[in-house]
C-alpha positions, 0 to 999 in steps of 0.5 A: 897619701892614703887620705889624699887618695881617699878624698880624691876617690870620694870626690870622683865618686860624687862626680865633683872632680875628675882628673887625668893621671896626677903627680906630687909636687917635685921632690927628691923622690919624684924622679924615682916615682913611676906610679900615678897618685890617682886614677886616670880619666880620659878626656872625651873626644869632643873636649879634645877637639875643642881644646885643640880649637881654642889653642888655635893648633896650626902647622909647626906647633910643638904640643906637650900634653902633661898627664897624657894618659892614653895619648888622645890629645897628642894623636888628635893634634898630629892628625889635625896639623903638621905638629910635633906632639909629646905626651908626658905621663908617669904611668908605664901602662898609659905610655904603652897604651899611648904608643899602641894608639899612635901606632894604630893611628899612623902618627908615630913619626909625629908623636912621642910619649915619655914616661916621666914626672912632668915636674922634672921634664923639660917642655920649654920648647912648647908652643901649646900645652894641654893639661887635665890635672887638678887645680892644686897641680895646675897651680904648682905648675904655673910658675914653671909655665910662666917662667920657662915657656916663651911668650905667646905659648898657648895653654889649655886646661880641661876642667880646672883653672890655675888659681888667680891666673884668670883665663882669657877664654872659658868654654863649656862643651857637653857640661865640661869646662875648658880654660885657655891662657896665653903666656904673657911677655916677660917683664923687662927690668929697668936698668939702674940709673 
């Protein structure tokens, strides 16, 4: 764990990698986990807006922000459209900050923040999922995203891809990358002859 944190800190210090609150892969202990593994780095406002643009956010959407930090993406979504937005973060400080930010923005009826491990949280009703996680965590989440989300659900990641799942769109906003995918239709099994 300390080696991973040191490597992350070195990468963060070099400007090579920035990431929101991160989590380990699910384990028996992860349900007990209450602290992030590395530091929280907020998504700039112009990137938040571009993420919501590329997602095609619209009235009626259900947005989940995984690793939501101070809540800026769910809050921006609720200000933009008539949506239900939920932020998931493991850090109690970030959850308190997000709730205070939602209160100040006047969107507490539309936005909810949950202190939880994103690997142990149900977000299967999402129509939009936003992420700012390292590639390794995106890749660990990918099987759940593909298996549990409905076809047509839009996924937007700030800065990082999902391994060999090629994005449908890739944008650059002020030197930062945004990646967009749509959950494909589920393959149907052929009936036995």
